[in-house]
Each structure stands twice: as C-alpha cells, then as structure tokens.
C-alpha positions as CSV (number, residue, x, y, z in Angstrom):
1,M,110.9,60.4,102.0
2,G,111.9,63.7,103.7
3,I,111.0,65.7,100.6
4,A,107.6,64.0,100.4
5,V,106.9,64.9,104.1
6,Y,108.1,68.5,103.5
7,L,105.8,68.9,100.5
8,L,102.8,67.6,102.5
9,A,103.4,70.1,105.3
10,H,104.8,73.1,103.3
11,K,102.6,75.6,101.6
12,D,104.0,78.5,99.7
13,R,103.0,81.9,101.2
14,N,101.6,83.0,97.9
15,L,100.3,81.2,94.8
16,V,101.0,83.4,91.7
17,E,99.6,83.0,88.2
18,L,100.5,85.1,85.1
19,V,97.6,87.0,83.6
20,L,97.7,88.4,80.0
21,T,95.5,90.2,77.6
22,E,96.6,89.7,74.1
23,P,96.5,92.5,71.6
24,G,93.4,91.2,69.7
25,E,92.6,87.8,68.3
26,N,95.3,86.0,66.3
27,S,97.9,88.6,67.3
28,T,101.5,88.5,66.1
29,L,102.5,88.3,69.8
30,R,100.4,85.1,70.3
31,K,102.0,83.5,67.3
32,A,105.4,84.3,68.6
33,I,104.6,82.9,72.1
34,D,103.2,79.7,70.5
35,G,106.3,79.5,68.3
36,L,108.6,79.6,71.3
37,H,106.4,77.2,73.3
38,A,107.0,79.7,76.1
39,L,103.5,79.3,77.6
40,S,100.8,76.8,77.7
41,P,98.1,77.2,75.0
42,I,95.7,78.4,77.7
43,V,96.5,81.9,79.0
44,F,94.2,83.7,81.4
45,Q,92.6,86.7,79.9
46,T,92.5,89.7,82.2
47,T,88.7,90.0,82.2
48,D,88.3,86.3,83.1
49,V,90.5,86.9,86.1
50,F,88.5,90.0,87.2
51,F,85.4,87.8,87.2
52,R,87.2,85.0,89.1
53,V,88.2,87.5,91.8
54,A,84.7,89.1,92.0
55,R,83.1,85.6,92.5
56,A,85.6,84.8,95.3
57,A,84.6,87.9,97.4
58,K,82.7,87.0,100.5
59,H,82.9,90.3,102.4
60,D,84.6,93.0,100.3
61,L,85.5,93.5,96.6
62,V,87.9,96.5,96.2
63,V,88.7,97.8,92.7
64,L,91.3,100.5,92.0
65,A,90.7,102.0,88.6
66,P,92.4,105.2,87.7
67,F,91.0,105.3,84.1
68,I,87.5,104.2,83.0
69,D,85.8,104.4,79.6
70,N,82.3,103.1,78.6
71,Q,83.4,99.5,78.1
72,G,85.3,99.6,81.5
73,A,82.3,101.1,83.3
74,S,80.1,98.3,81.9
75,L,82.6,95.7,83.0
76,L,82.7,97.2,86.5
77,V,78.9,97.1,86.8
78,E,79.0,93.4,85.8
79,L,81.8,92.6,88.3
80,F,80.0,94.3,91.2
81,S,76.7,92.8,90.2
82,I,78.0,89.2,90.5
83,C,79.1,89.6,94.1
84,G,76.9,87.8,96.6
85,P,74.6,89.4,99.1
86,G,76.4,91.1,101.9
87,V,79.6,91.8,99.8
88,R,80.6,95.5,100.2
89,C,81.7,96.8,96.8
90,H,84.4,99.6,96.8
91,L,85.6,101.5,93.8
92,V,88.6,103.8,94.1
93,C,89.1,106.1,91.1
94,R,90.5,109.4,90.2
95,P,88.2,112.4,90.6
96,L,84.9,112.0,88.8
97,S,85.3,115.6,87.5
98,E,88.1,114.3,85.2
99,P,87.0,113.1,81.8
100,Q,89.3,110.0,81.7
101,C,87.4,108.6,84.7
102,G,84.2,110.4,85.4
103,A,82.5,110.7,82.0
104,A,82.0,107.0,81.6
105,F,81.3,106.4,85.3
106,L,78.6,109.1,85.4
107,Q,76.8,107.5,82.4
108,R,76.4,104.4,84.5
109,A,75.9,106.1,87.9
110,N,72.4,104.7,88.4
111,D,73.7,101.2,88.0
112,F,76.6,101.8,90.5
113,R,74.1,103.4,92.9
114,R,71.6,100.5,92.6
115,I,74.4,97.9,93.4
116,G,75.4,100.1,96.3
117,V,79.0,100.7,95.2
118,L,81.0,102.8,97.7
119,V,83.0,105.2,95.6
120,Y,86.2,107.0,96.6
121,E,88.2,109.6,94.7
122,Y,91.9,109.5,95.4
123,A,93.7,112.7,94.3
124,L,95.1,114.9,97.1
125,P,97.0,118.2,97.0
126,S,100.7,117.6,97.2
127,T,104.1,119.4,97.0
128,L,105.0,117.0,94.1
129,P,105.7,118.7,90.8
130,S,102.3,117.4,89.6
131,G,100.7,119.3,92.5
132,R,98.8,116.2,93.6
133,E,99.1,112.8,95.1
134,T,97.2,110.1,93.2
135,F,97.6,106.6,91.8
136,H,98.2,104.5,88.7
137,A,97.8,101.0,90.2
138,K,95.2,98.7,88.8
139,V,93.9,96.3,91.4
140,V,90.9,93.9,92.0
141,L,91.0,92.5,95.5
142,A,88.6,89.9,97.1
143,D,88.7,90.1,100.9
144,Q,92.2,89.4,102.2
145,D,92.6,86.3,100.0
146,L,92.9,86.9,96.3
147,F,93.9,89.8,94.0
148,Y,94.8,90.8,90.5
149,I,97.4,93.6,90.1
150,G,98.7,94.6,86.8
151,S,98.7,97.1,83.9
152,S,95.1,96.8,82.7
153,N,92.9,99.8,83.0
154,F,89.2,99.6,82.8
155,M,89.2,100.7,79.2
156,G,88.4,99.0,75.9
157,S,91.9,99.4,74.7
158,A,93.3,97.6,77.7
159,L,90.6,95.0,78.0
160,D,90.8,93.5,74.5
161,R,93.1,95.4,72.2
162,S,96.5,95.9,73.9
163,F,99.0,93.6,75.5
164,E,98.5,93.8,79.2
165,C,100.3,91.9,81.9
166,G,99.6,91.3,85.5
167,V,99.5,88.6,88.2
168,L,96.8,86.8,90.2
169,V,98.0,86.3,93.7
170,E,96.4,84.1,96.4
171,G,97.9,84.1,99.9
172,G,99.5,86.2,102.5
173,A,100.3,89.2,100.2
174,A,96.5,89.7,99.8
175,K,96.2,90.5,103.5
176,E,99.1,93.1,103.2
177,L,97.5,94.6,100.1
178,S,94.1,94.7,101.9
179,S,95.7,96.8,104.7
180,V,97.3,99.2,102.2
181,L,94.0,99.7,100.4
182,A,92.1,100.2,103.7
183,A,94.7,103.0,104.4
184,L,94.2,104.5,100.9
185,R,90.4,104.5,101.4
186,S,90.8,106.2,104.8
187,I,92.5,109.2,103.1
188,A,90.5,109.2,99.8
189,K,87.4,111.4,99.4
190,P,84.2,109.3,99.7
191,V,81.7,110.2,97.0
192,H,78.3,110.3,98.6
193,H,76.2,111.7,95.7
194,Y,76.9,110.7,92.2
C-alpha cells in the first residue's frame, strides 16, 4: 500500500527517452539491435523528435546547430514554420561566414527572415589553442519544458545516413538548460541582416 501511495504522489524530476537515427534503412545496426532484442521495435527517429519538440513550443523554440547543410536548412525552416503564432524562434549557429554553416543557411535566408527567426552567431575570440570559444552541442529546446540534446547535426549525413544518438528530456533539466541557452544568447552576436 505504501508503494502505491508513493507512486501516486512521486513524479521523477525528468522523463528521459532514447532517440536514435539509424544509418539508413535496413541497416546492419538495426538487425543487430533486433537480434539482441535490446530495444522495442519502435525507436524514435531524431527528425521525428525535432518536430515533437517544435510542436510543443508555446513561447520559445531554441535550436543550437553548429553545422548546417542544404537538407538541414530545409528541416530548420520546417521546424520553425510549424511553431504557433507568438512563438519566438531562435537559431544559434557558428558564423554565417563559415561554409559548414553559412552557405546552406544563406540559400534559405528569405525563408528564415519570413518566419522571423532570431539568429545568433556564437564564436568569440579566446586564449584557447583554437583561438576562439564556440560550441559543438546540438540542442532543440521548447520553452523550459522539453528538449532534445545529442549528436545529430542539421546535415543530411546525420539526419538519415549515420548512427546518431541523443535523448529527449522533459522536466526540471529543461529549465536549467533554458537558463544556459539564455546566457549563451546574451554573449552571442545577433545577426540583424542576413
């Protein structure tokens, strides 16, 4: 009886789900996973989770995307487009002057502008051996409630041809991550004209 009462009142601080992108259809990895019965037959695809997070946004959708290609830029336009009215869309990327991010973004600049995406470049001078402070994290965050964090870049290779792994998190950690990303945007360079 005590356990039943505890379970009624207790709620885990975070609900965490595994998110995978398989390396292509009928991959050898999928066959090995199925052979071990390690996971249920239904595994979330990373792009499905991106859409789930975007649809959940009521106030802010924040995406950290260090690397973007044409397929990734198209996906970003779709994600930001499905947000409801009044949702502020934020994209944090590496400098648009860099080909691994800017070339694809700039081809879709009119679409990002039409949607009203607020764009930030995060790459600052630093005493690090690289000479700059930047990021490698890939994040999609809805408000202070739900987020994906993982290995998937916004590139075709990551979206449907490589094994990518991440987690979808709902709960208190989203509020903490939201604070970190607000701090990051405060030091990043806003891109006013693109």
